[in-house]
VMD Tcl script that draws the C-alpha trace (Angstrom):
set ca {
  {77.00 -39.36 -50.24}
  {74.34 -41.50 -48.53}
  {74.95 -42.10 -44.79}
  {75.87 -45.67 -43.87}
  {72.95 -47.76 -42.64}
  {73.01 -49.12 -39.11}
  {73.45 -52.91 -39.05}
  {71.36 -53.90 -36.05}
  {71.16 -57.59 -36.97}
  {74.91 -57.87 -36.45}
  {74.84 -56.76 -32.81}
  {74.61 -60.18 -31.17}
  {77.25 -61.70 -33.44}
  {79.61 -58.83 -32.72}
  {79.01 -59.04 -28.99}
  {79.65 -62.77 -29.07}
  {82.88 -62.27 -31.04}
  {83.99 -59.73 -28.43}
  {83.37 -62.21 -25.60}
  {80.28 -60.56 -24.14}
  {79.67 -57.36 -22.22}
  {83.05 -56.14 -21.01}
  {84.53 -52.68 -20.59}
  {84.64 -50.91 -23.93}
  {82.81 -53.60 -25.88}
  {79.61 -51.58 -26.43}
  {81.64 -48.73 -27.91}
  {83.55 -51.10 -30.20}
  {80.35 -52.71 -31.47}
  {78.83 -49.26 -31.98}
  {81.65 -48.39 -34.38}
  {81.17 -51.67 -36.23}
  {77.39 -51.50 -36.57}
  {76.54 -47.79 -36.25}
  {73.83 -48.73 -33.74}
  {73.69 -46.36 -30.72}
  {75.93 -47.52 -27.88}
  {73.06 -47.38 -25.37}
  {71.05 -49.81 -27.52}
  {74.01 -52.19 -27.70}
  {74.49 -52.06 -23.94}
  {70.78 -52.78 -23.48}
  {70.98 -55.82 -25.74}
  {74.15 -57.14 -24.10}
  {72.75 -56.92 -20.59}
  {69.48 -58.61 -21.57}
  {71.04 -61.99 -22.39}
  {72.64 -63.86 -19.50}
  {75.42 -65.47 -21.54}
  {76.53 -62.05 -22.77}
  {75.92 -60.18 -19.54}
  {77.99 -62.69 -17.50}
  {80.74 -63.75 -19.90}
  {83.14 -64.80 -17.12}
  {80.61 -66.61 -14.93}
  {82.39 -69.94 -15.32}
  {80.38 -73.11 -14.81}
  {76.63 -72.64 -14.69}
  {74.74 -74.88 -12.27}
  {71.07 -75.47 -12.99}
  {68.61 -74.42 -10.30}
  {65.46 -75.63 -12.03}
  {62.96 -77.65 -10.00}
  {64.31 -81.05 -11.10}
  {67.87 -80.05 -10.22}
  {66.71 -78.60 -6.91}
  {65.20 -82.01 -6.13}
  {68.61 -83.52 -6.92}
  {70.43 -81.12 -4.54}
  {72.06 -78.75 -6.99}
  {73.31 -76.65 -4.06}
  {75.52 -79.57 -3.05}
  {76.89 -79.81 -6.60}
  {77.73 -76.12 -6.62}
  {79.54 -76.44 -3.29}
  {81.55 -79.37 -4.63}
  {82.60 -77.42 -7.72}
  {83.69 -74.46 -5.62}
  {85.57 -76.77 -3.25}
  {87.49 -77.97 -6.30}
  {88.40 -74.37 -7.10}
  {85.97 -74.05 -10.03}
  {84.04 -70.80 -10.39}
  {80.31 -71.33 -10.73}
  {76.98 -69.49 -10.69}
  {73.39 -70.64 -10.48}
  {71.44 -70.45 -13.73}
  {67.90 -71.11 -14.88}
  {67.03 -74.53 -16.27}
  {69.78 -75.78 -18.59}
  {67.74 -78.37 -20.47}
  {69.58 -81.30 -18.90}
  {66.83 -82.38 -16.51}
  {67.56 -86.05 -17.24}
  {71.08 -85.50 -15.86}
  {70.09 -83.69 -12.66}
  {71.79 -82.10 -10.88}
  {73.03 -80.56 -14.11}
  {75.70 -78.06 -14.96}
  {77.17 -76.48 -18.09}
  {80.83 -75.72 -18.59}
  {81.30 -73.50 -21.69}
  {84.79 -74.96 -22.04}
  {83.54 -78.56 -22.09}
  {80.44 -79.74 -23.95}
  {80.92 -83.38 -23.00}
  {78.37 -83.32 -20.16}
  {75.42 -83.76 -22.54}
  {74.70 -87.46 -22.50}
  {71.93 -89.00 -24.50}
  {69.01 -89.89 -22.33}
  {67.47 -93.37 -22.49}
  {64.02 -93.57 -24.00}
  {61.59 -95.60 -26.07}
  {62.82 -98.57 -28.13}
  {62.65 -98.25 -31.91}
  {59.27 -98.97 -33.48}
  {57.65 -98.37 -36.91}
  {54.66 -96.96 -35.03}
  {56.59 -93.89 -33.86}
  {56.61 -90.70 -35.89}
  {60.12 -89.61 -34.87}
  {61.59 -92.81 -33.41}
  {64.64 -91.51 -31.57}
  {66.20 -94.97 -31.31}
  {66.14 -95.58 -35.08}
  {69.14 -94.93 -37.34}
  {69.10 -91.47 -38.87}
  {68.45 -91.54 -42.62}
  {70.08 -89.58 -45.42}
  {67.51 -90.74 -48.00}
  {65.43 -87.50 -47.93}
  {62.53 -89.31 -49.56}
  {59.97 -86.85 -48.17}
  {61.81 -83.84 -49.63}
  {61.89 -85.33 -53.11}
  {58.27 -86.45 -52.86}
  {57.23 -82.93 -51.82}
  {59.11 -81.44 -54.78}
  {57.30 -83.78 -57.15}
  {53.78 -83.28 -55.77}
  {53.88 -79.57 -54.89}
  {52.81 -77.23 -52.06}
  {49.09 -77.98 -52.18}
  {49.78 -81.67 -51.62}
  {52.16 -80.94 -48.73}
  {49.65 -78.70 -46.96}
  {46.90 -81.23 -47.65}
  {48.91 -83.99 -46.00}
  {49.62 -81.73 -43.03}
  {45.90 -81.09 -42.66}
  {45.12 -84.79 -42.95}
  {47.73 -85.57 -40.31}
  {46.26 -83.21 -37.73}
  {49.79 -82.16 -36.71}
  {49.74 -79.39 -34.15}
  {52.70 -77.37 -32.90}
  {54.75 -79.47 -30.49}
  {56.45 -76.47 -28.88}
  {53.56 -75.86 -26.52}
  {50.81 -73.93 -28.29}
  {49.29 -76.90 -30.10}
  {48.26 -74.75 -33.11}
  {47.42 -76.65 -36.34}
  {50.50 -76.65 -38.57}
  {48.65 -76.64 -41.89}
  {46.93 -73.35 -41.03}
  {50.30 -71.64 -40.56}
  {51.65 -73.01 -43.83}
  {48.55 -72.08 -45.82}
  {48.51 -68.58 -44.34}
  {52.03 -67.97 -45.65}
  {51.19 -69.37 -49.08}
  {48.25 -66.96 -49.20}
  {50.47 -63.90 -48.59}
  {51.14 -61.72 -51.65}
  {54.63 -60.95 -50.32}
  {57.16 -63.32 -51.90}
  {60.08 -62.63 -49.53}
  {59.53 -65.34 -46.93}
  {61.51 -66.99 -44.16}
  {61.58 -70.31 -42.33}
  {62.73 -70.25 -38.70}
  {63.46 -73.24 -36.48}
  {62.76 -72.60 -32.81}
  {65.39 -74.72 -31.05}
  {65.71 -72.42 -28.04}
  {64.46 -75.08 -25.64}
  {64.20 -73.43 -22.23}
  {61.07 -74.72 -20.50}
  {62.08 -76.34 -17.18}
  {61.56 -80.08 -17.42}
  {61.96 -80.16 -21.22}
  {64.85 -81.67 -23.18}
  {63.17 -83.42 -26.12}
  {64.41 -81.06 -28.84}
  {67.96 -81.61 -27.67}
  {67.46 -85.34 -28.12}
  {65.83 -85.02 -31.55}
  {68.73 -82.99 -32.91}
  {71.42 -85.17 -31.38}
  {69.83 -88.44 -32.49}
  {67.88 -87.59 -35.68}
  {69.34 -84.34 -37.11}
  {68.46 -85.33 -40.69}
  {64.77 -85.34 -39.78}
  {65.17 -81.70 -38.79}
  {67.22 -80.65 -41.82}
  {64.83 -82.46 -44.18}
  {61.77 -80.91 -42.54}
  {63.25 -77.41 -42.84}
  {64.16 -78.04 -46.48}
  {60.59 -79.18 -47.19}
  {59.23 -76.03 -45.57}
  {61.50 -73.72 -47.55}
  {60.72 -75.53 -50.79}
  {56.95 -75.53 -50.19}
  {56.77 -71.88 -49.09}
  {59.37 -70.63 -51.58}
  {61.58 -69.24 -48.82}
  {65.20 -68.50 -49.69}
  {66.53 -68.32 -46.14}
  {66.32 -70.76 -43.25}
  {67.27 -69.67 -39.74}
  {67.92 -72.23 -37.00}
  {67.91 -70.50 -33.61}
  {69.62 -72.96 -31.27}
  {69.88 -72.65 -27.51}
  {73.27 -71.18 -26.66}
  {74.02 -73.70 -23.91}
  {73.79 -76.52 -26.49}
  {76.96 -76.23 -28.54}
  {76.99 -79.87 -29.58}
  {73.38 -79.63 -30.66}
  {74.13 -76.88 -33.16}
  {77.17 -78.85 -34.36}
  {74.96 -81.90 -35.02}
  {72.68 -79.82 -37.23}
  {75.58 -78.29 -39.14}
  {77.13 -81.71 -39.76}
  {73.80 -83.10 -41.02}
  {73.42 -80.11 -43.34}
  {76.85 -80.71 -44.84}
  {76.08 -84.41 -45.37}
  {72.76 -83.58 -47.07}
  {74.49 -81.08 -49.34}
  {77.20 -83.57 -50.22}
  {74.49 -86.12 -51.08}
  {72.92 -83.59 -53.47}
  {69.58 -83.31 -51.68}
  {69.44 -79.56 -51.02}
  {68.64 -76.53 -53.17}
  {71.76 -74.39 -53.58}
  {69.52 -71.33 -53.80}
  {68.52 -71.58 -50.13}
  {70.82 -70.01 -47.53}
  {71.06 -71.66 -44.14}
  {71.84 -69.61 -41.04}
  {72.68 -71.09 -37.63}
  {72.22 -68.67 -34.75}
  {73.13 -69.23 -31.11}
  {70.70 -68.13 -28.42}
  {72.39 -66.14 -25.69}
  {70.59 -67.17 -22.54}
  {67.01 -65.87 -22.41}
  {64.08 -68.20 -21.68}
  {61.68 -65.68 -23.21}
  {63.21 -66.25 -26.66}
  {61.33 -69.53 -26.82}
  {58.30 -67.29 -27.50}
  {58.20 -66.97 -31.27}
  {58.10 -63.19 -31.59}
  {60.77 -62.69 -28.92}
  {62.92 -65.06 -30.97}
  {62.36 -62.86 -34.03}
  {63.41 -59.80 -32.05}
  {66.62 -61.61 -31.09}
  {67.29 -62.54 -34.73}
  {66.94 -58.85 -35.58}
  {69.59 -57.93 -32.99}
  {67.26 -56.61 -30.30}
  {66.31 -57.47 -26.76}
  {64.11 -60.57 -26.85}
  {60.81 -58.94 -25.95}
  {57.58 -60.42 -27.36}
  {55.62 -58.45 -29.92}
  {51.97 -57.61 -29.69}
  {49.84 -59.86 -31.90}
  {48.27 -59.42 -34.40}
  {49.95 -59.16 -36.82}
  {51.17 -62.72 -36.54}
  {54.52 -63.91 -37.91}
  {52.88 -65.62 -40.88}
  {52.02 -62.11 -42.07}
  {54.77 -59.93 -40.58}
  {57.57 -61.93 -39.03}
  {61.33 -61.71 -39.53}
  {62.21 -58.36 -41.13}
  {58.47 -57.71 -41.37}
  {57.99 -60.51 -43.91}
  {55.90 -63.72 -43.81}
  {57.71 -66.21 -41.58}
  {57.08 -69.82 -40.64}
  {58.29 -70.56 -37.11}
  {58.17 -74.20 -36.04}
  {59.43 -76.13 -33.06}
  {62.04 -78.87 -33.54}
  {59.63 -81.72 -32.79}
  {57.02 -80.31 -35.18}
  {59.55 -80.06 -38.01}
  {60.89 -83.54 -37.28}
  {57.41 -85.04 -37.78}
  {57.21 -83.84 -41.38}
  {59.33 -86.53 -43.03}
  {57.22 -89.36 -41.65}
  {53.97 -87.60 -42.52}
  {54.97 -87.04 -46.14}
  {56.51 -90.48 -46.58}
  {53.71 -92.49 -44.99}
  {50.74 -90.16 -45.31}
  {48.81 -87.80 -43.09}
  {46.24 -90.46 -42.24}
  {49.03 -92.73 -40.94}
  {50.24 -90.03 -38.54}
  {46.73 -89.18 -37.35}
  {46.09 -92.85 -36.60}
  {49.10 -93.06 -34.29}
  {47.37 -90.96 -31.65}
  {44.91 -92.07 -29.05}
  {42.92 -88.96 -28.07}
  {44.55 -86.55 -30.55}
  {46.60 -87.09 -33.72}
  {50.11 -88.46 -33.73}
  {52.71 -89.45 -31.21}
  {54.29 -87.09 -28.70}
  {57.72 -86.83 -27.15}
  {57.25 -86.79 -23.37}
  {60.17 -85.77 -21.14}
  {60.25 -87.41 -17.70}
  {62.42 -86.12 -14.88}
  {62.33 -85.57 -11.15}
  {61.46 -88.47 -8.86}
  {61.42 -91.09 -11.60}
  {63.68 -94.13 -11.83}
  {64.74 -93.70 -15.47}
  {64.54 -90.09 -16.65}
  {64.47 -89.57 -20.38}
  {62.45 -88.85 -23.51}
  {59.63 -91.27 -24.28}
  {57.65 -91.23 -27.51}
  {54.09 -92.46 -27.07}
  {50.63 -91.96 -28.60}
  {49.11 -88.56 -27.91}
  {46.85 -89.02 -24.90}
  {49.07 -91.51 -23.08}
  {48.55 -91.26 -19.31}
  {51.16 -90.53 -16.67}
  {50.64 -94.03 -15.27}
  {51.71 -95.49 -18.62}
  {54.65 -93.12 -18.97}
  {55.88 -93.99 -15.50}
  {55.72 -97.68 -16.40}
  {57.99 -96.95 -19.37}
  {60.39 -95.16 -17.03}
  {60.49 -97.97 -14.42}
  {58.24 -96.14 -11.98}
  {58.37 -93.40 -9.37}
  {61.19 -93.01 -6.88}
  {59.04 -93.10 -3.76}
  {55.30 -92.40 -3.62}
  {53.77 -90.12 -6.25}
  {52.42 -86.86 -4.84}
  {52.21 -84.41 -7.74}
  {53.51 -83.73 -11.23}
  {53.86 -80.97 -13.76}
  {52.46 -82.22 -17.08}
  {54.06 -79.59 -19.31}
  {56.99 -77.92 -17.61}
  {56.98 -75.05 -15.15}
  {54.29 -73.19 -17.11}
  {51.75 -75.96 -16.53}
  {51.70 -75.79 -12.73}
  {50.99 -78.95 -10.75}
  {48.47 -81.77 -10.81}
  {47.87 -84.20 -7.92}
  {48.65 -87.92 -7.99}
  {44.94 -88.58 -8.49}
  {45.33 -87.28 -12.07}
  {47.66 -90.15 -12.97}
  {45.15 -91.60 -15.45}
  {44.31 -88.32 -17.17}
  {45.15 -88.40 -20.93}
  {48.22 -86.27 -21.57}
  {47.09 -84.25 -24.58}
  {46.45 -80.61 -25.46}
  {42.66 -80.48 -25.21}
  {42.14 -82.60 -22.11}
  {44.76 -80.83 -20.02}
  {43.52 -77.44 -21.18}
  {40.03 -78.37 -20.00}
  {41.53 -79.34 -16.64}
  {42.98 -75.85 -16.22}
  {46.55 -76.77 -17.08}
  {48.43 -77.49 -20.31}
  {50.50 -80.10 -22.09}
  {52.89 -77.40 -23.24}
  {56.19 -78.94 -24.28}
  {55.40 -82.13 -22.33}
  {58.12 -81.62 -19.74}
  {56.76 -83.96 -17.07}
  {58.36 -83.34 -13.66}
  {57.44 -86.00 -11.09}
  {57.31 -85.15 -7.37}
  {57.13 -87.71 -4.58}
  {55.61 -87.28 -1.14}
  {58.76 -85.82 0.38}
  {58.23 -82.54 -1.51}
  {56.87 -79.44 0.23}
  {54.49 -77.90 -2.31}
  {55.01 -74.39 -0.92}
  {58.72 -74.79 -1.64}
  {57.99 -76.23 -5.10}
  {55.75 -73.28 -5.98}
  {58.42 -70.87 -4.73}
  {61.08 -72.55 -6.87}
  {58.96 -71.99 -9.97}
  {58.09 -68.43 -8.91}
  {61.80 -67.57 -8.66}
  {62.34 -68.93 -12.17}
  {59.56 -66.84 -13.71}
  {60.61 -63.66 -11.95}
  {64.18 -64.07 -13.15}
  {63.14 -64.90 -16.71}
  {60.46 -62.23 -17.18}
  {61.66 -59.86 -19.91}
  {60.17 -56.95 -17.96}
  {58.33 -55.44 -20.93}
  {54.80 -55.46 -19.46}
  {53.95 -54.54 -15.89}
  {51.47 -57.39 -15.18}
  {54.29 -59.88 -15.65}
  {57.21 -57.79 -14.39}
  {55.46 -56.77 -11.17}
  {53.23 -59.82 -10.82}
  {56.08 -62.35 -10.82}
  {57.82 -60.33 -8.13}
  {54.69 -60.10 -5.99}
  {54.10 -63.87 -6.18}
  {57.67 -64.68 -5.19}
  {57.61 -62.19 -2.31}
  {54.23 -63.47 -1.10}
  {55.51 -67.03 -0.96}
  {58.64 -65.98 0.89}
  {56.63 -64.02 3.44}
  {54.32 -66.99 3.94}
  {57.27 -69.31 4.54}
  {58.63 -66.76 7.01}
  {55.46 -67.02 9.08}
  {53.04 -64.43 7.65}
  {49.69 -66.28 7.35}
  {48.07 -63.46 5.38}
  {50.80 -63.17 2.76}
  {48.80 -65.05 0.11}
  {45.57 -63.08 0.49}
  {45.84 -61.32 -2.88}
  {47.45 -64.10 -4.93}
  {44.29 -64.94 -6.86}
  {43.75 -61.30 -7.85}
  {47.36 -60.92 -8.98}
  {47.14 -64.17 -10.95}
  {43.97 -63.00 -12.68}
  {45.60 -59.72 -13.71}
  {48.66 -61.49 -15.04}
  {46.59 -63.92 -17.04}
  {44.37 -61.27 -18.56}
  {46.88 -58.51 -19.29}
  {50.33 -59.99 -19.92}
  {51.61 -59.70 -23.47}
  {52.84 -63.28 -23.81}
  {52.49 -66.76 -22.38}
  {55.16 -66.31 -19.72}
  {53.15 -63.77 -17.76}
  {49.88 -65.53 -18.52}
  {51.12 -68.82 -17.04}
  {53.61 -67.70 -14.37}
  {51.07 -67.83 -11.54}
  {49.89 -71.36 -12.35}
  {52.43 -73.23 -10.17}
  {51.19 -71.31 -7.13}
  {47.47 -71.28 -7.93}
  {47.47 -74.99 -8.80}
  {49.37 -75.86 -5.62}
  {46.79 -73.86 -3.65}
  {44.00 -75.68 -5.45}
  {45.22 -79.23 -4.97}
  {47.25 -78.94 -1.76}
  {45.50 -76.23 0.31}
  {46.41 -77.90 3.59}
  {50.09 -77.17 2.93}
  {49.19 -73.48 2.82}
  {47.24 -73.64 6.06}
  {43.85 -73.74 4.29}
  {40.96 -76.15 4.78}
  {40.10 -75.89 1.08}
  {41.27 -74.17 -2.04}
  {40.56 -70.42 -2.42}
  {36.99 -69.96 -3.59}
  {35.71 -72.89 -1.55}
  {36.62 -75.83 -3.81}
  {38.08 -78.89 -2.12}
  {41.11 -80.85 -3.14}
  {40.84 -83.57 -5.77}
}
mol new
graphics top color blue
foreach p $ca { graphics top sphere $p radius 0.5 }
foreach p [lrange $ca 0 end-1] q [lrange $ca 1 end] { graphics top cylinder $p $q radius 0.2 }
display resetview
């Protein structure tokens, strides 16, 4: 008799069914899956939602919520007799100070944003459509046409990397392996970012249709939607849209759809860490190459796309790649920009790629106070000074300026903010969210946080080795977390040296 095969991919589902890591749970799951108990314990303790199943209400301590006095919110909850813990950014930056109660999903409100317009690729304010015209058009014209339109559109990944979408799709079509997968990355965890939440809540059919187009074009038989665990209503919106599309007869019955909850790990927004999670492992990024288009989920060719990227597909295929390209100003298409922090009307604003912060602030009714600094692309992008207000917000221009557009999570800071404190807030986030796999990131994030704390405690020499540590992290970390984690501190040093007791930025450059 053949021994039973261990079922590692079931681990997270079984742990979730058991209510997280509690006494005896690892042993129970071991019997169910035949995976070693030590491995199960390691997985359970990696993910915050499983490791702290009885934490109660989670209060966001991201930078935007710190600006909105999240400590006061936590004190109020505890005064009301409600158990609470601090958590990393909860993706509700427009509702700061934000919290998440697992027993009540009603706190997610829909942020205000851009008015409906035919010149927007996603158009969050428009009615969602069940027509699925793009899917039927793609079926009629075939994969080569779809990839050709993607190339003509110039669509690049909207999750942060900005990689051309058509290259990914063509690379999978070129693989001899016919077992292929489509994966939606909806594990939105970058502080300052909440656009994917809005897309799914407002336009879920754009997402379902885009995924169906991808599976049809690439001949994938399975679609996995990995949705942030703190967003229960978001997953429900996708599932309801899927059922409506099936009922309308739009979808191929031969494709299996899987909806998977994330379990509280920022690192799983990195595509290969997400794949590890889908396979029932700790979410630790893989070395690349090979890339997922060659060896992804279960070692097979896998397309991984961000929610915003997938949502652009329907408009591109309905109206043409050239139409989408023409929507941009400095780069193709429109972009969903998230505005939070010291801004009068936080929310998601869709605008031409290359729109400036000055223009975005005008859409959001301006700054609360006097602009001092901003993060153009979430915590990973560091800080830019107010003098950069007219810089085009696109991938190439910001990269050339030493920062990044990333997921376009724009956090606005006014002149009341201490930049040493702001850098420390981001350093705490990255240290807590490092997966710990590689030493440059695991040790480097700790060193940066400790250096900032020592400096705030009165040690003027505490930051002497920051630039060296940052260089090592950038050069040797496995994934983008470690490569970018030092940027909040190094950018604050560059643009606001006087707040660190320096006459100029390290290396002799002056402030902008």
